[in-house]
C-alpha atoms as one frame of an Amber mdcrd trajectory, in Angstrom:
protein
   1.885  20.015 -21.742  -1.655  18.883 -22.476  -3.282  22.109 -24.013  -5.881
  22.469 -20.999  -3.812  20.656 -18.188  -3.461  22.377 -14.940  -1.007  20.868
 -12.378  -2.692  20.076  -9.200  -1.765  21.348  -5.655   0.921  19.446  -3.944
  -1.234  18.706  -0.782  -3.848  17.258  -2.924  -1.245  15.061  -4.785  -0.151
  14.001  -1.302  -3.750  12.942  -0.299  -4.140  10.789  -3.623  -0.646   9.381
  -3.276  -1.486   8.298   0.502  -4.718   6.553  -0.780  -2.689   4.743  -3.441
  -0.027   3.744  -1.182  -2.281   2.296   1.266  -4.324   0.454  -1.657  -7.306
   2.161   0.296 -10.695   1.993  -1.570 -11.843   5.662  -1.841 -15.014   7.317
  -3.226 -13.870   9.496  -6.238 -15.789  12.176  -8.003 -14.260  13.449 -11.217
 -15.077  14.667 -14.835 -14.202  12.175 -17.700 -12.922  13.109 -21.116 -16.427
  14.187 -22.111 -16.757  16.361 -18.991 -19.304  14.019 -17.556 -19.464  13.729
 -13.922 -18.438  10.201 -12.776 -18.365   8.966  -9.194 -18.111   5.799  -7.252
 -15.859   3.691  -5.074 -12.239   2.924  -6.437  -8.777   2.043  -5.888  -5.893
   4.154  -7.192  -3.215   1.698  -8.652  -0.521   4.006  -9.737   0.236   7.353
 -11.219   1.921   8.326 -14.675   2.700  10.973 -16.984   1.562  11.049 -20.559
   1.873  13.997 -22.943   2.904  16.200 -19.962  -0.167  15.515 -18.108  -0.543
  13.650 -14.745  -3.006  10.498 -14.669  -4.212   8.051 -11.885  -4.883   4.438
 -12.980  -7.586   2.861 -11.098  -7.823  -0.796 -10.370 -10.419  -0.996 -12.938
  -7.839  -0.084 -15.541  -9.598   3.519 -16.013  -7.375   6.278 -16.270  -8.159
   9.808 -14.989  -6.424  13.004 -15.438  -5.479  14.468 -12.046  -6.749  17.842
 -12.782 -10.180  16.469 -13.290 -10.631  14.999  -9.990 -13.356  16.695  -7.852
 -13.003  15.084  -4.490 -11.511  12.117  -2.923 -13.860  10.857  -0.108 -14.675
  14.211   1.952 -11.340  15.958   0.541 -12.142  18.327  -2.252  -9.591  19.236
  -4.822  -8.666  22.890  -4.333  -9.739  23.841  -7.751 -13.129  22.292  -7.072
 -13.305  23.511  -3.418 -16.817  25.126  -4.200 -18.331  22.282  -6.143 -20.977
  20.466  -3.736 -20.384  16.909  -2.796 -22.485  15.060  -5.246 -22.828  11.705
  -3.435 -26.426  10.596  -2.860 -27.372  10.486   1.085 -29.581   7.627   0.103
């Protein structure tokens, strides 16, 4: 398993999978590999495992480790439930 990878809750995986199955454009907030906050509209293409860590591949080709996803639309990841919604209300 990747040294700091923490498997995500099954219920949140189901939310991610439903969005991917419907090819729904969603608003993702997540941390990249440098632990920088990233956010914006995205479509999840598929899921895969590499080095014992789970990833989502976006339509853009970007790969996001699932345990770094903070929020999908209005649904916070359980490990980030206390994080604020970083979307701008502008």
